[in-house]
N, CA, C and O atoms as a printed pandas DataFrame, in Angstrom:
     atom_number atom_name residue_name chain_id  residue_number  x_coord  y_coord  z_coord
0              1         N          MET        A               1    0.844   -1.164    0.000
1              2        CA          MET        A               1    0.000    0.000    0.000
2              3         C          MET        A               1    0.897    1.238    0.000
3              4         O          MET        A               1    1.860    1.317    0.763
4              5         N          SER        A               2    0.580    2.179   -0.843
5              6        CA          SER        A               2    1.390    3.387   -0.959
6              7         C          SER        A               2    1.217    4.275    0.269
7              8         O          SER        A               2    0.243    4.157    1.013
8              9         N          ILE        A               3    2.174    5.155    0.458
9             10        CA          ILE        A               3    2.112    6.091    1.585
10            11         C          ILE        A               3    0.871    6.972    1.481
11            12         O          ILE        A               3    0.249    7.291    2.494
12            13         N          THR        A               4    0.509    7.365    0.261
13            14        CA          THR        A               4   -0.657    8.218    0.074
14            15         C          THR        A               4   -1.929    7.504    0.503
15            16         O          THR        A               4   -2.781    8.095    1.165
16            17         N          ARG        A               5   -2.061    6.235    0.128
17            18        CA          ARG        A               5   -3.252    5.473    0.507
18            19         C          ARG        A               5   -3.317    5.304    2.026
19            20         O          ARG        A               5   -4.392    5.411    2.616
20            21         N          LYS        A               6   -2.172    5.042    2.659
21            22        CA          LYS        A               6   -2.151    4.886    4.110
22            23         C          LYS        A               6   -2.570    6.176    4.800
23            24         O          LYS        A               6   -3.369    6.157    5.736
24            25         N          LEU        A               7   -2.027    7.296    4.334
25            26        CA          LEU        A               7   -2.354    8.580    4.951
26            27         C          LEU        A               7   -3.808    8.957    4.724
27            28         O          LEU        A               7   -4.455    9.504    5.618
28            29         N          THR        A               8   -4.326    8.670    3.536
29            30        CA          THR        A               8   -5.724    8.960    3.246
30            31         C          THR        A               8   -6.618    8.134    4.150
31            32         O          THR        A               8   -7.595    8.645    4.699
32            33         N          TYR        A               9   -6.286    6.850    4.309
33            34        CA          TYR        A               9   -7.056    5.984    5.202
34            35         C          TYR        A               9   -7.034    6.524    6.628
35            36         O          TYR        A               9   -8.080    6.639    7.268
36            37         N          LEU        A              10   -5.839    6.855    7.127
37            38        CA          LEU        A              10   -5.710    7.348    8.492
38            39         C          LEU        A              10   -6.461    8.654    8.699
39            40         O          LEU        A              10   -7.066    8.866    9.750
40            41         N          SER        A              11   -6.423    9.533    7.699
41            42        CA          SER        A              11   -7.068   10.831    7.853
42            43         C          SER        A              11   -8.584   10.709    7.882
43            44         O          SER        A              11   -9.267   11.619    8.353
44            45         N          ASN        A              12   -9.120    9.599    7.387
45            46        CA          ASN        A              12  -10.564    9.394    7.390
46            47         C          ASN        A              12  -11.072    8.741    8.671
47            48         O          ASN        A              12  -12.282    8.628    8.868
48            49         N          LEU        A              13  -10.166    8.311    9.541
49            50        CA          LEU        A              13  -10.571    7.737   10.810
50            51         C          LEU        A              13  -10.984    8.858   11.762
51            52         O          LEU        A              13  -10.402    9.943   11.741
52            53         N          PRO        A              14  -11.991    8.590   12.596
53            54        CA          PRO        A              14  -12.422    9.630   13.551
54            55         C          PRO        A              14  -11.268   10.058   14.459
55            56         O          PRO        A              14  -10.545    9.223   15.002
56            57         N          GLY        A              15  -11.113   11.362   14.610
57            58        CA          GLY        A              15  -10.089   11.905   15.496
58            59         C          GLY        A              15   -8.686   11.911   14.918
59            60         O          GLY        A              15   -7.748   12.307   15.610
60            61         N          MET        A              16   -8.511   11.491   13.686
61            62        CA          MET        A              16   -7.180   11.450   13.074
62            63         C          MET        A              16   -7.014   12.630   12.126
63            64         O          MET        A              16   -7.945   13.004   11.412
64            65         N          ALA        A              17   -5.843   13.197   12.128
65            66        CA          ALA        A              17   -5.512   14.294   11.211
66            67         C          ALA        A              17   -4.257   13.919   10.455
67            68         O          ALA        A              17   -3.431   13.147   10.943
68            69         N          LEU        A              18   -4.119   14.460    9.277
69            70        CA          LEU        A              18   -2.922   14.190    8.485
70            71         C          LEU        A              18   -1.706   14.828    9.135
71            72         O          LEU        A              18   -1.791   15.940    9.656
72            73         N          PRO        A              19   -0.579   14.133    9.110
73            74        CA          PRO        A              19    0.640   14.739    9.652
74            75         C          PRO        A              19    1.140   15.842    8.732
75            76         O          PRO        A              19    0.745   15.924    7.569
76            77         N          ASP        A              20    2.004   16.679    9.261
77            78        CA          ASP        A              20    2.635   17.721    8.463
78            79         C          ASP        A              20    3.620   17.045    7.512
79            80         O          ASP        A              20    4.656   16.543    7.947
80            81         N          MET        A              21    3.307   17.029    6.228
81            82        CA          MET        A              21    4.102   16.285    5.257
82            83         C          MET        A              21    5.356   17.035    4.822
83            84         O          MET        A              21    6.163   16.491    4.067
84            85         N          ARG        A              22    5.537   18.271    5.281
85            86        CA          ARG        A              22    6.736   19.018    4.878
86            87         C          ARG        A              22    8.005   18.348    5.372
87            88         O          ARG        A              22    9.052   18.460    4.735
88            89         N          ALA        A              23    7.928   17.660    6.487
89            90        CA          ALA        A              23    9.120   17.037    7.065
90            91         C          ALA        A              23    9.247   15.563    6.698
91            92         O          ALA        A              23   10.314   14.976    6.878
92            93         N          ALA        A              24    8.184   14.958    6.189
93            94        CA          ALA        A              24    8.184   13.522    5.913
94            95         C          ALA        A              24    9.146   13.168    4.776
95            96         O          ALA        A              24    9.387   13.959    3.863
96            97         N          LYS        A              25    9.685   11.949    4.868
97            98        CA          LYS        A              25   10.553   11.458    3.796
98            99         C          LYS        A              25   10.608    9.943    3.852
99           100         O          LYS        A              25   10.258    9.322    4.855
100          101         N          GLN        A              26   11.054    9.372    2.755
101          102        CA          GLN        A              26   11.333    7.946    2.695
102          103         C          GLN        A              26   12.835    7.775    2.538
103          104         O          GLN        A              26   13.481    8.502    1.784
104          105         N          ILE        A              27   13.380    6.805    3.260
105          106        CA          ILE        A              27   14.782    6.445    3.078
106          107         C          ILE        A              27   14.781    5.006    2.592
107          108         O          ILE        A              27   14.304    4.109    3.286
108          109         N          VAL        A              28   15.316    4.790    1.399
109          110        CA          VAL        A              28   15.341    3.461    0.795
110          111         C          VAL        A              28   16.784    2.971    0.796
111          112         O          VAL        A              28   17.661    3.585    0.188
112          113         N          PHE        A              29   17.017    1.865    1.481
113          114        CA          PHE        A              29   18.353    1.275    1.554
114          115         C          PHE        A              29   18.463    0.129    0.556
115          116         O          PHE        A              29   17.604   -0.752    0.522
116          117         N          ARG        A              30   19.518    0.138   -0.256
117          118        CA          ARG        A              30   19.785   -0.946   -1.201
118          119         C          ARG        A              30   21.149   -1.531   -0.875
119          120         O          ARG        A              30   22.128   -0.800   -0.727
120          121         N          TYR        A              31   21.206   -2.849   -0.766
121          122        CA          TYR        A              31   22.408   -3.556   -0.337
122          123         C          TYR        A              31   23.154   -4.160   -1.522
123          124         O          TYR        A              31   22.590   -4.925   -2.304
124          125         N          ASN        A              32   24.435   -3.802   -1.641
125          126        CA          ASN        A              32   25.329   -4.341   -2.681
126          127         C          ASN        A              32   24.736   -4.264   -4.090
127          128         O          ASN        A              32   24.950   -5.163   -4.903
128          129         N          GLY        A              33   24.000   -3.204   -4.376
129          130        CA          GLY        A              33   23.472   -2.967   -5.712
130          131         C          GLY        A              33   22.328   -3.861   -6.133
131          132         O          GLY        A              33   21.936   -3.836   -7.299
132          133         N          ASP        A              34   21.777   -4.652   -5.227
133          134        CA          ASP        A              34   20.709   -5.608   -5.554
134          135         C          ASP        A              34   19.345   -4.990   -5.242
135          136         O          ASP        A              34   19.006   -4.811   -4.072
136          137         N          PRO        A              35   18.547   -4.657   -6.288
137          138        CA          PRO        A              35   17.256   -4.014   -6.047
138          139         C          PRO        A              35   16.261   -4.879   -5.270
139          140         O          PRO        A              35   15.306   -4.355   -4.697
140          141         N          THR        A              36   16.472   -6.183   -5.245
141          142        CA          THR        A              36   15.555   -7.054   -4.500
142          143         C          THR        A              36   15.775   -6.968   -2.996
143          144         O          THR        A              36   14.983   -7.506   -2.222
144          145         N          THR        A              37   16.844   -6.297   -2.577
145          146        CA          THR        A              37   17.160   -6.183   -1.144
146          147         C          THR        A              37   16.691   -4.869   -0.540
147          148         O          THR        A              37   16.956   -4.609    0.634
148          149         N          GLU        A              38   16.007   -4.038   -1.303
149          150        CA          GLU        A              38   15.634   -2.709   -0.821
150          151         C          GLU        A              38   14.746   -2.764    0.416
151          152         O          GLU        A              38   13.810   -3.560    0.499
152          153         N          GLU        A              39   15.062   -1.902    1.370
153          154        CA          GLU        A              39   14.260   -1.710    2.576
154          155         C          GLU        A              39   13.840   -0.248    2.629
155          156         O          GLU        A              39   14.655    0.654    2.433
156          157         N          ILE        A              40   12.570   -0.030    2.894
157          158        CA          ILE        A              40   12.039    1.327    2.954
158          159         C          ILE        A              40   11.822    1.714    4.405
159          160         O          ILE        A              40   11.149    1.012    5.160
160          161         N          ASP        A              41   12.398    2.833    4.776
161          162        CA          ASP        A              41   12.242    3.384    6.112
162          163         C          ASP        A              41   11.428    4.669    5.961
163          164         O          ASP        A              41   11.936    5.670    5.454
164          165         N          LEU        A              42   10.181    4.646    6.393
165          166        CA          LEU        A              42    9.293    5.792    6.261
166          167         C          LEU        A              42    9.431    6.678    7.491
167          168         O          LEU        A              42    9.188    6.240    8.615
168          169         N          ASP        A              43    9.819    7.916    7.268
169          170        CA          ASP        A              43   10.051    8.879    8.349
170          171         C          ASP        A              43    8.981    9.967    8.275
171          172         O          ASP        A              43    9.155   10.967    7.579
172          173         N          MET        A              44    7.893    9.773    8.983
173          174        CA          MET        A              44    6.767   10.708    8.917
174          175         C          MET        A              44    7.056   12.033    9.626
175          176         O          MET        A              44    6.493   13.066    9.263
176          177         N          ASP        A              45    7.933   12.007   10.639
177          178        CA          ASP        A              45    8.206   13.216   11.417
178          179         C          ASP        A              45    9.434   13.973   10.938
179          180         O          ASP        A              45    9.667   15.106   11.360
180          181         N          GLY        A              46   10.220   13.362   10.061
181          182        CA          GLY        A              46   11.418   14.022    9.555
182          183         C          GLY        A              46   12.552   14.075   10.554
183          184         O          GLY        A              46   13.451   14.907   10.430
184          185         N          ASP        A              47   12.523   13.188   11.556
185          186        CA          ASP        A              47   13.560   13.247   12.584
186          187         C          ASP        A              47   14.694   12.248   12.368
187          188         O          ASP        A              47   15.645   12.225   13.150
188          189         N          LYS        A              48   14.616   11.434   11.340
189          190        CA          LYS        A              48   15.698   10.482   11.051
190          191         C          LYS        A              48   16.684   11.125   10.083
191          192         O          LYS        A              48   16.284   11.773    9.117
192          193         N          SER        A              49   17.965   10.941   10.348
193          194        CA          SER        A              49   18.968   11.524    9.465
194          195         C          SER        A              49   19.255   10.581    8.301
195          196         O          SER        A              49   19.160    9.360    8.428
196          197         N          VAL        A              50   19.599   11.166    7.189
197          198        CA          VAL        A              50   19.967   10.404    5.997
198          199         C          VAL        A              50   21.488   10.249    6.000
199          200         O          VAL        A              50   22.212   11.239    6.099
200          201         N          PRO        A              51   21.974    9.004    5.890
201          202        CA          PRO        A              51   23.426    8.808    5.890
202          203         C          PRO        A              51   24.092    9.547    4.727
203          204         O          PRO        A              51   23.514    9.662    3.646
204          205         N          LYS        A              52   25.281   10.034    4.950
205          206        CA          LYS        A              52   26.058   10.743    3.931
206          207         C          LYS        A              52   26.977    9.767    3.190
207          208         O          LYS        A              52   27.422    8.763    3.745
208          209         N          GLN        A              53   27.245   10.090    1.927
209          210        CA          GLN        A              53   28.168    9.279    1.128
210          211         C          GLN        A              53   29.519    9.188    1.832
211          212         O          GLN        A              53   30.059   10.194    2.292
212          213         N          GLY        A              54   30.058    7.968    1.910
213          214        CA          GLY        A              54   31.339    7.745    2.555
214          215         C          GLY        A              54   31.237    7.380    4.028
215          216         O          GLY        A              54   32.215    6.934    4.630
216          217         N          SER        A              55   30.057    7.567    4.611
217          218        CA          SER        A              55   29.882    7.223    6.023
218          219         C          SER        A              55   29.573    5.732    6.176
219          220         O          SER        A              55   29.372    5.024    5.189
220          221         N          PHE        A              56   29.538    5.273    7.418
221          222        CA          PHE        A              56   29.231    3.877    7.720
222          223         C          PHE        A              56   27.959    3.817    8.553
223          224         O          PHE        A              56   27.709    4.682    9.391
224          225         N          VAL        A              57   27.154    2.776    8.309
225          226        CA          VAL        A              57   25.924    2.568    9.065
226          227         C          VAL        A              57   25.849    1.111    9.501
227          228         O          VAL        A              57   26.429    0.225    8.873
228          229         N          GLU        A              58   25.128    0.886   10.582
229          230        CA          GLU        A              58   24.861   -0.471   11.056
230          231         C          GLU        A              58   23.446   -0.839   10.639
231          232         O          GLU        A              58   22.479   -0.189   11.035
232          233         N          ARG        A              59   23.338   -1.896    9.829
233          234        CA          ARG        A              59   22.032   -2.401    9.397
234          235         C          ARG        A              59   22.145   -3.903    9.236
235          236         O          ARG        A              59   23.193   -4.422    8.852
236          237         N          LYS        A              60   21.070   -4.587    9.530
237          238        CA          LYS        A              60   21.027   -6.046    9.404
238          239         C          LYS        A              60   22.159   -6.719   10.184
239          240         O          LYS        A              60   22.650   -7.773    9.779
240          241         N          GLY        A              61   22.563   -6.128   11.274
241          242        CA          GLY        A              61   23.611   -6.699   12.099
242          243         C          GLY        A              61   25.000   -6.625   11.501
243          244         O          GLY        A              61   25.910   -7.316   11.958
244          245         N          GLU        A              62   25.178   -5.787   10.474
245          246        CA          GLU        A              62   26.483   -5.635    9.824
246          247         C          GLU        A              62   26.824   -4.163    9.683
247          248         O          GLU        A              62   25.970   -3.289    9.833
248          249         N          ARG        A              63   28.088   -3.910    9.392
249          250        CA          ARG        A              63   28.547   -2.555    9.103
250          251         C          ARG        A              63   28.576   -2.382    7.586
251          252         O          ARG        A              63   29.140   -3.207    6.868
252          253         N          TRP        A              64   27.960   -1.298    7.106
253          254        CA          TRP        A              64   27.849   -1.021    5.676
254          255         C          TRP        A              64   28.428    0.356    5.381
255          256         O          TRP        A              64   28.307    1.278    6.187
256          257         N          LYS        A              65   29.056    0.485    4.220
257          258        CA          LYS        A              65   29.557    1.779    3.771
258          259         C          LYS        A              65   28.562    2.367    2.775
259          260         O          LYS        A              65   28.072    1.672    1.885
260          261         N          VAL        A              66   28.271    3.654    2.936
261          262        CA          VAL        A              66   27.381    4.358    2.016
262          263         C          VAL        A              66   28.194    4.766    0.793
263          264         O          VAL        A              66   29.115    5.575    0.899
264          265         N          VAL        A              67   27.852    4.204   -0.373
265          266        CA          VAL        A              67   28.607    4.506   -1.583
266          267         C          VAL        A              67   27.944    5.589   -2.432
267          268         O          VAL        A              67   28.607    6.245   -3.235
268          269         N          GLN        A              68   26.629    5.777   -2.254
269          270        CA          GLN        A              68   25.930    6.793   -3.043
270          271         C          GLN        A              68   24.595    7.101   -2.380
271          272         O          GLN        A              68   23.970    6.222   -1.787
272          273         N          VAL        A              69   24.158    8.366   -2.485
273          274        CA          VAL        A              69   22.842    8.778   -2.009
274          275         C          VAL        A              69   22.194    9.604   -3.108
275          276         O          VAL        A              69   22.745   10.617   -3.538
276          277         N          ASN        A              70   21.024    9.171   -3.562
277          278        CA          ASN        A              70   20.253    9.909   -4.564
278          279         C          ASN        A              70   18.987   10.426   -3.904
279          280         O          ASN        A              70   18.407    9.754   -3.051
280          281         N          VAL        A              71   18.555   11.623   -4.299
281          282        CA          VAL        A              71   17.313   12.188   -3.775
282          283         C          VAL        A              71   16.358   12.374   -4.936
283          284         O          VAL        A              71   16.689   12.995   -5.947
284          285         N          GLU        A              72   15.159   11.818   -4.768
285          286        CA          GLU        A              72   14.100   11.944   -5.768
286          287         C          GLU        A              72   12.875   12.518   -5.068
287          288         O          GLU        A              72   12.827   12.579   -3.839
288          289         N          THR        A              73   11.896   12.935   -5.842
289          290        CA          THR        A              73   10.642   13.408   -5.261
290          291         C          THR        A              73    9.515   12.520   -5.739
291          292         O          THR        A              73    9.347   12.297   -6.937
292          293         N          SER        A              74    8.743   12.015   -4.790
293          294        CA          SER        A              74    7.567   11.219   -5.126
294          295         C          SER        A              74    6.544   12.151   -5.760
295          296         O          SER        A              74    6.272   13.230   -5.233
296          297         N          VAL        A              75    5.987   11.748   -6.868
297          298        CA          VAL        A              75    4.997   12.586   -7.542
298          299         C          VAL        A              75    3.580   12.110   -7.257
299          300         O          VAL        A              75    2.631   12.529   -7.920
300          301         N          THR        A              76    3.444   11.241   -6.275
301          302        CA          THR        A              76    2.131   10.732   -5.911
302          303         C          THR        A              76    1.321   11.840   -5.261
303          304         O          THR        A              76    1.750   12.442   -4.276
304          305         N          GLU        A              77    0.162   12.098   -5.812
305          306        CA          GLU        A              77   -0.719   13.117   -5.242
306          307         C          GLU        A              77   -1.377   12.573   -3.997
307          308         O          GLU        A              77   -1.591   11.363   -3.932
308          309         N          PRO        A              78   -1.706   13.355   -3.027
309          310        CA          PRO        A              78   -1.565   14.800   -2.969
310          311         C          PRO        A              78   -0.269   15.244   -2.296
311          312         O          PRO        A              78   -0.107   16.430   -2.010
312          313         N          PHE        A              79    0.663   14.316   -2.036
313          314        CA          PHE        A              79    1.875   14.656   -1.306
314          315         C          PHE        A              79    3.102   14.516   -2.193
315          316         O          PHE        A              79    3.162   13.632   -3.048
316          317         N          GLU        A              80    4.062   15.377   -1.990
317          318        CA          GLU        A              80    5.373   15.244   -2.612
318          319         C          GLU        A              80    6.348   14.938   -1.491
319          320         O          GLU        A              80    6.706   15.815   -0.705
320          321         N          VAL        A              81    6.773   13.685   -1.426
321          322        CA          VAL        A              81    7.640   13.227   -0.352
322          323         C          VAL        A              81    9.015   12.927   -0.928
323          324         O          VAL        A              81    9.117   12.164   -1.889
324          325         N          PRO        A              82   10.081   13.507   -0.367
325          326        CA          PRO        A              82   11.410   13.179   -0.876
326          327         C          PRO        A              82   11.751   11.717   -0.591
327          328         O          PRO        A              82   11.443   11.186    0.475
328          329         N          ILE        A              83   12.388   11.087   -1.564
329          330        CA          ILE        A              83   12.853    9.713   -1.425
330          331         C          ILE        A              83   14.370    9.745   -1.488
331          332         O          ILE        A              83   14.950   10.167   -2.489
332          333         N          HIS        A              84   15.005    9.298   -0.420
333          334        CA          HIS        A              84   16.462    9.248   -0.343
334          335         C          HIS        A              84   16.880    7.804   -0.581
335          336         O          HIS        A              84   16.641    6.943    0.266
336          337         N          ARG        A              85   17.499    7.532   -1.721
337          338        CA          ARG        A              85   17.972    6.180   -2.034
338          339         C          ARG        A              85   19.422    6.075   -1.592
339          340         O          ARG        A              85   20.301    6.778   -2.091
340          341         N          VAL        A              86   19.646    5.179   -0.644
341          342        CA          VAL        A              86   20.971    5.018   -0.032
342          343         C          VAL        A              86   21.537    3.681   -0.487
343          344         O          VAL        A              86   20.990    2.625   -0.169
344          345         N          PHE        A              87   22.637    3.734   -1.235
345          346        CA          PHE        A              87   23.264    2.533   -1.766
346          347         C          PHE        A              87   24.413    2.125   -0.827
347          348         O          PHE        A              87   25.333    2.901   -0.568
348          349         N          LEU        A              88   24.330    0.896   -0.333
349          350        CA          LEU        A              88   25.264    0.412    0.673
350          351         C          LEU        A              88   26.091   -0.769    0.140
351          352         O          LEU        A              88   25.638   -1.519   -0.724
352          353         N          THR        A              89   27.294   -0.914    0.667
353          354        CA          THR        A              89   28.111   -2.081    0.373
354          355         C          THR        A              89   28.802   -2.559    1.646
355          356         O          THR        A              89   29.138   -1.767    2.526
356          357         N          ASN        A              90   29.004   -3.861    1.721
357          358        CA          ASN        A              90   29.790   -4.418    2.828
358          359         C          ASN        A              90   31.113   -4.951    2.296
359          360         O          ASN        A              90   31.819   -5.693    2.979
360          361         N          LYS        A              91   31.438   -4.562    1.071
361          362        CA          LYS        A              91   32.699   -4.972    0.424
362          363         C          LYS        A              91   33.630   -3.763    0.385
363          364         O          LYS        A              91   33.673   -3.027   -0.601
364          365         N          PHE        A              92   34.364   -3.574    1.459
365          366        CA          PHE        A              92   35.291   -2.429    1.530
366          367         C          PHE        A              92   36.571   -2.834    2.192
367          368         O          PHE        A              92   37.474   -2.011    2.344
C-alpha cells in the first residue's frame, strides 16, 4: 500500500488528522546494488537523518559503507515526499 493510501485511510478515521508532510521522507536502503534487497524506512516526522556518502551505518547486524545517495521526489498526489535512495556495500 502506498504512503498516500495509508495517509488517506488514516485521515478518514475519527479523530485522526494528516501529519505535516513538509518534514516527511522515505529512506530506501539498497544492499550491494541488488534491487531485490531494498528496505524502505518511512520517516513521517522528519527526525531520522539520511546517511552521507562515505559514512558507515549499522544495518542487518552488519557494518555497511554508504557509496551513493540519490534524492528523488515522489509525484504521488496529494503529497510530494522526498525519497532518499541510499546505496550500501559491505565490500570495503
